[in-house]
C-alpha positions as CSV (number, residue, x, y, z in Angstrom):
1,M,134.9,94.0,104.4
2,I,135.1,93.8,100.7
3,Q,137.5,91.1,99.4
4,T,139.9,93.0,97.0
5,T,143.6,93.8,96.8
6,F,144.1,97.6,97.8
7,K,147.2,99.0,96.2
8,S,147.6,101.7,98.7
9,P,147.4,101.7,102.7
10,L,145.3,104.8,102.3
11,L,142.6,102.8,100.4
12,K,142.8,99.9,102.8
13,Q,142.1,102.3,105.7
14,L,139.3,104.0,103.9
15,A,137.7,100.7,103.1
16,L,137.9,99.6,106.8
17,R,136.3,102.9,108.0
18,L,133.6,102.9,105.4
19,A,132.8,99.1,106.2
20,N,131.7,100.4,109.7
21,R,129.4,102.9,108.5
22,P,125.7,102.2,107.8
23,I,124.1,102.0,104.3
24,S,121.2,104.4,103.9
25,P,118.0,102.6,103.9
26,T,116.3,105.5,102.1
27,W,116.1,105.8,98.4
28,H,117.5,109.3,97.9
29,Q,116.7,111.6,95.0
30,Y,120.2,112.2,94.0
31,A,123.5,110.1,94.4
32,V,127.0,110.8,93.4
33,L,130.0,108.5,93.1
34,V,133.4,109.4,94.6
35,A,135.5,107.2,92.3
36,I,139.0,106.7,93.6
37,T,141.8,104.8,91.5
38,N,143.2,101.6,93.0
39,E,146.9,102.3,92.8
40,T,149.8,103.1,94.8
41,Y,149.1,106.8,94.7
42,P,145.3,107.0,94.5
43,K,143.5,109.7,92.5
44,I,139.9,111.0,92.9
45,L,137.8,111.7,89.8
46,Y,136.1,115.2,89.4
47,T,133.9,116.5,86.6
48,L,133.6,120.0,85.2
49,R,130.1,120.5,84.2
50,S,129.4,122.1,80.8
51,G,128.8,125.8,80.7
52,Q,125.6,125.1,78.6
53,L,123.7,123.4,81.5
54,N,120.7,125.0,83.1
55,H,121.8,124.1,86.5
56,H,125.2,124.3,88.2
57,S,126.9,125.2,84.8
58,G,130.6,125.4,84.8
59,E,130.8,124.1,88.4
60,V,133.0,121.1,89.5
61,S,131.1,118.1,90.8
62,F,131.4,114.2,91.3
63,A,129.7,112.2,88.6
64,G,126.1,111.3,89.6
65,G,122.6,112.6,89.3
66,R,119.0,112.0,89.8
67,R,117.5,108.6,90.3
68,E,115.3,106.9,87.8
69,A,112.6,104.5,88.3
70,T,114.7,101.6,87.1
71,D,117.5,102.2,89.8
72,V,117.2,99.5,92.3
73,D,118.9,101.6,95.0
74,N,121.3,104.6,95.5
75,H,124.3,102.8,94.4
76,A,122.7,102.0,91.1
77,T,121.8,105.6,90.6
78,A,125.4,106.7,91.3
79,L,126.8,104.0,89.1
80,R,124.4,104.6,86.2
81,E,124.8,108.3,86.2
82,T,128.7,107.9,86.4
83,W,128.5,105.6,83.4
84,E,126.5,108.1,81.4
85,E,128.8,111.0,82.2
86,T,132.3,109.3,82.2
87,G,132.0,105.9,80.4
88,I,132.9,104.0,83.6
89,L,131.1,100.8,83.5
90,P,129.2,99.9,86.7
91,S,131.2,96.6,86.6
92,D,134.5,98.5,86.9
93,V,133.5,100.0,90.3
94,T,134.0,98.2,93.6
95,I,131.8,100.1,96.2
96,L,133.4,100.7,99.5
97,G,130.5,102.4,101.3
98,E,128.8,105.7,101.8
99,L,129.5,109.0,103.4
100,A,126.9,111.0,105.2
101,L,124.0,112.7,103.4
102,H,124.9,116.3,102.2
103,H,122.4,118.9,101.0
104,T,122.8,121.4,98.2
105,Q,122.3,125.2,99.0
106,Q,118.7,124.8,97.8
107,G,118.3,121.9,100.4
108,I,118.3,119.0,97.9
109,P,119.7,115.8,99.5
110,V,122.7,114.2,97.8
111,L,124.1,110.8,98.9
112,P,127.8,110.3,98.3
113,V,128.8,106.8,97.4
114,V,132.6,105.7,97.5
115,G,134.1,103.3,95.2
116,I,137.5,102.3,93.7
117,I,138.1,101.9,90.0
118,P,141.1,100.5,88.1
119,P,143.7,103.2,87.3
120,D,143.8,102.6,83.5
121,L,140.3,103.0,82.4
122,V,139.6,105.0,79.2
123,L,137.1,107.7,80.1
124,T,134.7,109.5,77.9
125,P,133.2,112.7,79.0
126,H,129.6,113.0,78.0
127,V,129.3,115.6,75.3
128,G,127.0,118.6,76.3
129,E,127.0,117.6,80.0
130,V,130.7,117.3,81.1
131,E,133.3,119.7,79.8
132,R,136.3,117.8,81.2
133,L,137.3,115.1,83.6
134,F,140.2,115.7,86.0
135,W,141.9,114.1,89.0
136,A,143.2,115.1,92.5
137,D,146.0,113.3,94.2
138,L,144.5,111.9,97.5
139,R,147.8,112.3,99.4
140,G,147.9,115.9,98.1
141,L,144.4,116.6,99.4
142,L,145.4,115.5,102.9
143,V,147.8,118.3,103.2
144,Q,146.4,120.9,100.9
145,D,145.4,124.3,102.4
146,L,142.1,125.6,101.3
147,V,141.6,129.1,99.7
148,S,138.9,131.7,100.2
149,F,136.7,131.9,97.2
150,S,134.1,134.5,96.2
151,K,131.5,134.1,93.6
152,Q,128.3,135.8,92.4
153,Y,125.8,133.0,92.8
154,H,122.2,133.9,91.7
155,Q,121.5,137.1,93.4
156,F,124.0,136.6,96.2
157,N,127.6,137.2,96.8
158,V,129.1,134.0,98.2
159,T,132.4,133.7,100.1
160,T,133.5,130.2,101.1
161,S,136.5,127.8,101.5
162,A,137.5,125.9,98.4
163,F,140.1,123.3,97.2
164,I,142.2,124.2,94.0
165,I,142.5,121.0,92.0
166,D,144.0,120.9,88.6
167,N,143.5,124.7,88.3
168,E,139.9,124.2,89.0
169,T,138.0,125.8,92.0
170,V,136.2,123.1,94.0
171,W,133.6,124.6,96.3
172,G,130.1,124.2,97.6
173,L,128.7,120.6,97.9
174,T,131.8,119.1,96.0
175,A,134.1,120.6,98.5
176,R,131.9,119.5,101.6
177,I,131.8,116.0,100.3
178,T,135.5,116.0,99.5
179,A,136.1,117.3,103.1
180,S,133.9,114.5,104.5
181,L,135.9,111.9,102.7
182,L,139.1,113.3,104.2
183,E,137.6,113.3,107.8
184,V,135.9,109.9,107.6
185,G,138.9,108.2,106.0
186,F,141.9,110.0,107.4
187,D,140.9,112.2,110.3
188,R,141.6,115.4,108.6
189,K,139.1,117.8,110.0
190,I,138.3,120.7,107.5
191,V,135.9,123.6,108.4
192,I,134.3,124.9,105.2
193,D,133.6,128.6,105.9
194,F,130.5,129.9,104.1
195,S,129.0,133.4,104.1
196,V,126.3,135.0,101.8
197,V,125.8,138.7,101.4
């Protein structure tokens, strides 16, 4: 297990469980970082994507993105993209492990990497790519009820389960990754309903 001082029993439990999960040997096209503050009441970092982007504009996501040839592994992709989008230096992140691979609605595989960060970092949203950065209280997510959310998505009407975090609707891939974190770390099983008309 990683040699670090966890400020919360929740983080210690999460780290123990992630330490028993395998690290993906496959170099995936996309990786995101689930960044959690190392403090008594941990918080999870989310980004609101700019409304000017061509893909997933105005949606909530974890920091991350597409791999580049210079990335040595999936963790490097998640850390580099997080630095570009939020200003968090790779050296400020302690990787705890990985969650299961998830796929976007278009079938693109995305690997969630989980890491802890100091709670007092000064964050800098990437202009033109990230509209805002915001936080979810981890303890709050463990008891929060999900809501039913409907949206016109491309030519379809989508109805799905969603978290409401800091007045933002967290749905789709980001909601599924959040649910995976809560189940792996804390045994909270969440069913994400999804229907398309």
